[in-house]
C-alpha positions as CSV (number, residue, x, y, z in Angstrom):
1,M,37.1,46.8,36.1
2,S,36.8,45.0,39.4
3,N,36.7,47.1,42.6
4,S,39.7,45.2,43.8
5,T,41.9,45.8,40.8
6,L,45.2,47.3,41.9
7,P,47.2,50.2,40.4
8,L,50.0,49.0,38.2
9,A,52.7,51.2,39.6
10,V,52.0,51.5,43.3
11,P,55.2,51.7,45.4
12,A,56.0,48.7,47.6
13,P,54.6,50.1,50.9
14,Q,51.2,50.9,49.3
15,Q,51.2,47.7,47.2
16,E,51.5,45.6,50.3
17,A,48.6,47.5,51.9
18,L,46.4,47.2,48.9
19,V,46.9,43.5,48.4
20,Q,45.7,42.9,51.9
21,E,42.0,42.1,51.1
22,K,41.1,40.1,54.2
23,T,39.8,42.2,57.1
24,G,42.6,42.5,59.5
25,L,43.2,44.2,62.8
26,G,44.1,47.9,62.7
27,N,42.6,51.2,61.5
28,Y,41.4,51.5,57.9
29,F,39.6,54.8,58.0
30,V,41.8,57.9,57.4
31,A,40.3,60.7,59.6
32,N,43.3,63.1,59.7
33,Y,46.9,63.7,58.6
34,P,49.6,63.4,59.7
35,P,48.6,60.1,61.3
36,F,47.7,60.1,65.0
37,S,50.8,58.0,65.9
38,A,53.0,61.0,65.0
39,W,51.3,63.3,67.6
40,K,53.5,63.7,70.7
41,P,53.4,65.3,74.2
42,S,56.6,67.1,73.3
43,H,54.6,69.3,70.9
44,L,52.3,70.7,73.5
45,T,54.4,73.9,73.6
46,E,53.4,74.7,70.0
47,A,49.7,73.9,70.9
48,H,49.6,76.4,73.8
49,A,51.3,79.0,71.6
50,A,48.6,78.6,69.0
51,L,45.9,78.9,71.5
52,Q,47.4,82.1,72.9
53,S,47.6,83.7,69.5
54,P,45.0,85.4,67.3
55,P,43.1,83.2,64.9
56,R,44.2,82.8,61.3
57,P,42.2,85.0,59.0
58,D,38.9,83.7,57.5
59,T,39.1,80.4,59.4
60,P,35.7,79.1,60.8
61,L,35.5,77.7,64.3
62,G,33.5,74.7,65.5
63,L,33.0,72.9,68.8
64,Y,32.9,69.1,69.3
65,L,31.6,67.8,72.6
66,H,32.3,64.2,73.6
67,I,29.6,62.5,75.6
68,P,31.3,59.2,76.5
69,F,28.5,57.2,78.1
70,C,26.8,54.1,76.6
71,R,24.3,51.5,77.7
72,K,26.6,48.8,76.3
73,R,30.0,48.8,74.5
74,C,29.7,47.8,70.9
75,K,32.1,45.0,70.1
76,F,33.6,47.0,67.2
77,C,33.9,50.3,69.1
78,Y,37.4,51.8,69.7
79,F,36.3,55.1,71.2
80,R,36.7,56.2,74.8
81,V,33.3,55.2,76.3
82,Y,32.0,54.2,79.7
83,T,29.2,51.8,80.6
84,D,29.7,51.8,84.4
85,K,29.2,55.4,85.5
86,N,26.4,56.4,87.8
87,G,24.3,59.6,87.9
88,R,26.8,61.4,90.1
89,D,29.6,60.5,87.7
90,V,27.7,61.8,84.8
91,E,27.1,65.2,86.5
92,T,30.8,65.4,87.5
93,Y,31.8,64.8,83.9
94,M,29.3,67.4,82.6
95,D,30.6,70.0,85.0
96,A,34.2,69.3,83.8
97,L,33.1,69.5,80.2
98,L,31.6,72.9,80.8
99,R,34.7,74.1,82.5
100,E,36.7,73.0,79.5
101,V,34.5,75.0,77.1
102,E,34.8,78.0,79.4
103,L,38.6,77.8,79.3
104,Y,38.6,77.7,75.5
105,R,36.1,80.6,75.3
106,R,38.6,82.9,77.0
107,L,41.6,82.1,74.7
108,P,42.9,84.7,72.2
109,V,42.6,82.1,69.4
110,V,38.8,82.6,69.5
111,G,39.1,86.2,68.5
112,E,35.8,87.6,67.4
113,R,34.6,84.3,65.9
114,A,31.2,82.8,66.5
115,L,30.8,79.1,66.4
116,Q,30.0,77.9,62.9
117,F,29.0,74.3,63.9
118,I,28.5,72.3,67.1
119,Y,28.7,68.5,67.2
120,F,27.7,66.3,70.0
121,G,29.3,62.9,69.6
122,G,30.1,59.9,71.6
123,G,29.7,57.5,73.1
124,T,26.0,58.2,73.2
125,P,24.9,61.8,73.7
126,S,21.3,60.7,73.8
127,Y,22.3,58.6,76.9
128,L,21.6,61.9,78.8
129,S,18.1,62.6,80.1
130,A,16.0,65.4,78.7
131,T,16.6,67.4,81.9
132,Q,20.4,66.9,81.7
133,L,20.4,67.9,78.1
134,E,18.4,71.0,78.8
135,G,20.8,72.0,81.5
136,L,23.8,71.3,79.4
137,F,22.6,73.2,76.4
138,Q,21.6,76.2,78.5
139,K,24.9,76.4,80.3
140,L,26.9,76.0,77.1
141,Q,24.9,78.8,75.4
142,A,25.7,81.0,78.3
143,I,29.4,80.3,78.0
144,F,29.7,80.2,74.2
145,P,26.5,81.2,72.4
146,W,25.8,79.6,69.0
147,N,22.8,81.5,67.8
148,R,24.5,82.0,64.5
149,A,25.7,78.4,64.0
150,E,24.9,76.9,60.7
151,E,24.6,73.4,62.1
152,V,24.0,71.6,65.4
153,T,24.5,67.9,65.1
154,F,23.5,65.3,67.7
155,E,24.3,61.6,67.6
156,C,21.7,59.2,69.0
157,E,21.3,55.5,69.8
158,P,17.7,54.6,69.1
159,G,17.1,52.8,72.3
160,T,17.9,55.8,74.4
161,L,15.3,58.0,72.8
162,Q,11.9,59.0,74.1
163,Q,9.5,61.4,72.4
164,H,9.9,64.1,75.1
165,K,13.7,63.9,74.8
166,L,13.6,64.3,71.0
167,A,11.2,67.2,71.5
168,A,13.7,68.8,73.9
169,L,16.5,68.4,71.4
170,K,14.4,70.1,68.7
171,D,13.5,73.0,71.0
172,L,17.2,73.3,72.0
173,G,18.2,73.9,68.4
174,V,19.5,70.6,67.1
175,T,19.3,70.8,63.3
176,R,20.9,67.5,62.3
177,L,19.9,64.2,64.1
178,S,22.2,61.3,63.4
179,L,20.7,57.9,64.2
180,G,23.2,55.1,64.8
181,I,21.0,52.3,63.4
182,E,23.9,50.3,61.8
183,N,21.7,47.3,60.9
184,F,18.0,46.3,61.1
185,S,18.6,42.6,62.1
186,D,18.1,42.0,65.8
187,K,20.4,39.0,65.5
188,I,23.2,41.0,64.0
189,L,22.7,43.9,66.4
190,E,22.9,41.6,69.4
191,S,25.9,39.6,68.2
192,N,27.8,42.9,67.5
193,G,27.0,44.3,71.0
194,R,24.6,47.0,70.0
195,A,22.2,48.0,72.8
196,H,19.2,48.7,70.6
197,L,16.9,46.4,68.6
198,S,14.9,47.0,65.4
199,A,11.6,47.9,67.2
200,E,13.4,50.8,68.8
201,I,14.6,52.0,65.5
202,Y,11.1,52.5,64.1
203,R,9.8,54.0,67.2
204,A,12.6,56.6,67.5
205,Y,12.6,57.4,63.8
206,G,8.8,58.0,63.8
207,W,9.0,60.4,66.7
208,A,11.9,62.3,65.0
209,R,10.1,62.5,61.7
210,D,7.0,63.8,63.5
211,L,9.1,66.6,65.1
212,A,10.3,67.7,61.7
213,F,14.1,67.9,62.3
214,D,15.8,69.7,59.5
215,Q,17.9,66.7,58.7
216,I,17.8,63.1,59.8
217,N,20.8,61.0,59.0
218,I,20.9,57.2,59.3
219,D,24.2,55.4,59.9
220,L,24.7,51.9,58.6
221,I,27.7,49.6,58.8
222,A,28.5,47.3,55.9
223,G,30.2,44.1,57.1
224,M,29.1,43.7,60.7
225,V,29.8,40.2,62.0
226,G,27.2,37.8,60.7
227,E,26.2,40.0,57.7
228,T,24.8,38.3,54.6
229,W,23.7,39.5,51.2
230,D,20.1,38.8,51.9
231,N,20.1,40.7,55.2
232,W,22.1,43.6,53.7
233,R,19.5,44.0,50.8
234,D,16.8,44.0,53.5
235,C,18.6,46.7,55.4
236,V,19.0,48.9,52.3
237,R,15.3,48.4,51.5
238,K,14.2,49.4,55.0
239,T,16.4,52.4,55.0
240,I,14.9,53.7,51.7
241,E,11.4,53.1,53.0
242,L,12.2,55.4,56.0
243,A,13.4,58.1,53.5
244,P,15.9,60.0,55.7
245,E,17.5,63.1,54.4
246,S,20.9,61.4,54.3
247,V,22.4,57.9,54.7
248,T,26.0,57.3,55.8
249,I,27.5,53.9,55.3
250,Y,30.8,52.9,56.8
251,Q,32.7,49.7,56.1
252,M,33.4,47.6,59.2
253,E,37.0,47.9,60.5
254,L,38.5,46.2,63.5
255,P,40.9,48.4,65.4
256,F,43.2,46.8,67.9
257,N,41.5,47.9,71.1
258,T,38.0,46.5,70.5
259,V,36.1,43.5,72.0
260,F,36.1,41.8,68.6
261,S,39.9,42.2,68.2
262,K,40.2,40.0,71.3
263,E,37.3,37.6,70.7
264,L,37.6,36.7,67.0
265,H,40.1,34.2,65.8
266,V,43.1,35.8,64.2
267,V,45.1,34.0,61.5
268,G,48.8,34.9,61.7
269,Q,49.5,38.3,63.2
270,T,46.6,40.5,62.0
271,V,44.1,38.8,59.7
272,V,40.7,37.9,61.2
273,D,39.2,34.5,60.3
274,P,37.1,35.2,57.1
275,E,34.4,32.9,58.5
276,H,33.5,35.7,61.0
277,V,34.1,39.0,59.1
278,A,33.5,39.7,55.4
279,D,36.6,40.7,53.3
280,W,37.0,44.1,51.9
281,P,35.8,43.3,48.3
282,T,32.5,42.0,49.8
283,K,32.1,45.1,51.9
284,R,32.7,47.3,48.9
285,D,30.2,45.3,46.9
286,W,27.6,45.8,49.7
287,V,28.2,49.6,49.8
288,D,28.1,49.7,46.0
289,F,24.7,48.0,46.0
290,A,23.4,50.4,48.6
291,F,24.6,53.4,46.7
292,N,23.0,52.1,43.5
293,E,19.7,51.5,45.3
294,L,19.7,54.9,47.0
295,A,20.5,56.6,43.7
296,A,17.5,54.8,42.1
297,A,15.4,56.2,44.9
298,G,16.5,59.7,44.2
299,Y,19.6,60.1,46.4
300,A,22.8,61.8,45.2
301,Q,26.4,61.1,46.2
302,S,27.8,63.5,48.8
303,S,30.9,61.6,49.8
304,A,32.5,58.2,49.8
305,Y,30.2,57.3,52.7
306,T,27.1,59.5,52.3
307,M,24.1,59.8,50.0
308,V,21.7,62.7,50.3
309,R,18.0,62.9,49.3
310,E,18.3,66.6,48.3
311,R,21.3,67.9,46.4
312,G,21.4,71.0,48.6
313,S,21.8,69.1,51.8
314,K,24.8,70.4,53.7
315,F,27.3,68.7,56.1
316,V,28.8,71.8,57.7
317,Y,30.8,69.9,60.3
318,R,32.4,67.6,57.7
319,D,33.0,70.1,55.0
320,S,34.4,72.8,57.2
321,L,36.9,70.5,58.8
322,W,37.9,69.1,55.4
323,H,38.6,72.7,54.3
324,G,40.8,73.6,57.2
325,A,38.4,74.9,59.9
326,D,39.5,75.1,63.6
327,M,37.7,73.0,66.1
328,F,37.8,72.7,69.8
329,G,37.6,69.1,70.7
330,T,36.2,68.9,74.2
331,G,35.7,65.8,76.4
332,V,37.9,62.9,77.4
333,A,40.3,61.7,74.6
334,S,38.8,64.2,72.1
335,F,40.7,65.5,69.1
336,G,40.8,69.1,67.8
337,H,42.7,71.5,65.5
338,V,43.7,75.1,66.1
339,S,45.7,77.4,63.9
340,G,47.6,74.6,62.2
341,V,48.2,72.4,65.2
342,H,46.5,69.1,66.0
343,V,45.7,68.4,69.6
344,Q,44.2,65.6,71.7
345,N,43.0,65.4,75.2
346,V,44.1,63.0,77.9
347,D,42.4,59.6,77.5
348,S,41.6,58.6,81.0
349,W,38.6,59.7,83.2
350,E,40.8,60.5,86.2
351,N,43.3,62.6,84.4
352,Y,40.6,64.5,82.5
353,L,38.8,65.5,85.7
354,A,42.1,66.3,87.5
355,H,43.3,68.7,84.8
356,L,40.0,70.6,84.8
357,Q,39.7,70.7,88.6
358,K,43.1,72.6,88.5
359,G,41.7,74.9,85.8
360,E,43.9,73.5,83.0
361,L,43.1,72.4,79.5
362,P,43.4,68.6,79.5
363,L,45.7,68.3,76.6
364,S,47.9,65.2,76.2
365,R,49.6,65.4,72.8
366,A,49.9,67.6,69.8
367,M,51.3,67.9,66.3
368,P,52.2,71.1,64.5
369,V,51.3,70.7,60.9
370,A,53.7,72.1,58.3
371,P,52.3,74.1,55.4
372,R,52.7,71.3,52.9
373,Q,51.1,68.9,55.3
374,L,48.1,71.2,55.7
375,L,47.8,71.0,51.9
376,L,48.1,67.2,51.9
377,R,45.6,67.0,54.7
378,E,42.9,69.0,52.9
379,M,43.6,67.3,49.6
380,M,43.2,63.8,51.1
381,L,40.1,64.7,53.1
382,Q,38.5,66.4,50.2
383,L,39.2,63.5,47.9
384,K,36.7,61.7,50.1
385,T,34.0,63.8,48.5
386,G,34.9,62.1,45.2
387,R,36.2,65.3,43.5
388,L,39.1,67.7,43.9
389,D,38.8,71.3,42.7
390,S,42.4,72.1,41.6
391,G,41.5,75.8,41.5
392,Y,40.7,75.8,45.3
393,F,44.3,74.6,46.0
394,R,45.8,77.2,43.7
395,R,43.9,79.9,45.5
396,K,44.5,78.8,49.0
397,F,48.0,77.2,48.8
398,Q,49.4,78.6,45.6
399,A,49.9,75.0,44.6
400,D,49.2,73.0,41.4
401,I,48.3,69.7,42.9
402,L,48.1,67.9,39.6
403,Q,51.7,68.7,39.0
404,E,53.1,68.4,42.5
405,F,51.4,65.0,43.1
406,A,51.4,63.8,39.5
407,D,52.8,60.4,40.4
408,G,50.1,59.7,42.9
409,F,47.3,60.8,40.6
410,S,48.9,58.8,37.8
411,M,48.7,55.7,40.0
412,L,45.1,56.3,40.7
413,R,44.3,56.8,37.0
414,Q,46.2,53.6,36.0
415,G,44.3,51.6,38.6
416,G,40.9,52.9,37.3
417,F,40.3,54.8,40.6
418,A,40.3,58.3,39.2
419,V,40.0,60.4,36.1
420,E,40.9,64.0,35.2
421,E,38.0,66.2,34.2
422,N,38.4,69.8,33.2
423,G,41.6,70.1,35.2
424,D,40.0,68.6,38.3
425,V,40.3,65.1,39.8
426,K,37.2,62.9,40.0
427,L,37.2,59.4,41.7
428,T,35.5,56.6,39.8
429,R,33.0,54.4,41.8
430,P,35.8,51.8,42.5
431,G,38.0,54.7,43.8
432,L,35.2,56.1,45.9
433,L,34.5,52.7,47.5
434,Q,38.0,52.3,48.7
435,V,39.3,55.9,49.1
436,D,40.7,55.2,52.5
437,R,43.0,52.5,51.3
438,L,44.2,54.7,48.4
439,L,45.0,57.9,50.5
440,P,48.3,56.5,51.8
441,T,49.5,56.9,48.2
442,F,49.9,60.6,49.2
443,F,51.5,60.1,52.6
444,E,55.0,61.5,53.1
445,T,57.6,58.8,53.2
446,E,58.1,59.0,56.9
447,F,54.4,58.1,57.5
448,R,54.1,55.2,55.0
449,G,53.7,51.8,56.6
450,T,53.5,53.1,60.1
451,R,50.7,52.4,62.5
452,Y,48.0,55.0,62.0
453,T,46.8,55.6,65.6
């Protein structure tokens, strides 16, 4: 069956979304539920109440820190990043970030919990100097120690790395290094606005491998502007030759607030000219090829995006969040989740600093998540692993998901996207390759067909 074959009985809203096979403007990747567009400032009262209450039993706690600085803004990037800040600005931001972590540390919702995971994302965390990183880590450890953390992840742009900076990160306790390589072609990297080139990839990777980080992850993007089959095969070959512990592959999307969304020719209201950007079936074929090649090289499937070299490789940040963990999302525009309430910070530099100068958490909007929505959220996120353990949902939510969502799973089976195995749900390869476009099948009626962000 073709990867693009559609379920036979998909309701009209989903059918319309599934038929759209050209790459259009808007978000494709489903990172949370309910959709971000449903989060409102009017729900901040519920967020503050959750923060002032004890934690839910047996709920892990993690910390995300957003480092929003970059050498250049990638043309496909929709995150809150800055390319125009000087050294003093960076120090001002880092002081504010530390104040935010300190405010969270004092809240009743922490309870007796230690941090299970820490994630430095961006932006470009590796934009900071080794000296700045050492100071940041030491101050963070003094505020909220993470000696018992199972994972410390740090995102890197290869061109910002030096050997001594990587050595500092290793000494500071980073266990998982995530290299945003995206592609090995200098031409494609340049045309998509990436700051690094291929020579910097090999230099940075060599240093990281010599330092023996526990886990090195390589990020690739299938479908960057200018991509071809020949180049993609070359990218996959070079990735396998490097032999990282894990490889994560995302399919190119074009959210509304990107450079490309303004630069590329748009046909009609939302569809980008296919001469510039590959369509979704082509991107799925590229990911499928990569997964097959990685499997032949000894890698195993970990999720709809990730292959791992060793079956025991863990992704604590991902798996904990997909199983309902709390996370403090710190930094400008960051997202978090506490005791059943989604929260997001203010998304402007000035407002973020102003809140923290007054000793206030910089929250801008929130969304209290109803019990059934918590179940849906975990079910959809865990479906990204390719398998749902129905017993898990019976134990945690006292719910039979195969019965409660029988229509949705029936649609996936009819389309060739899923099968039922021993009472559990398993996605087929076609289902895995397009899981994000299938998840709205399970959205509540009020969120179907609405803008995601």
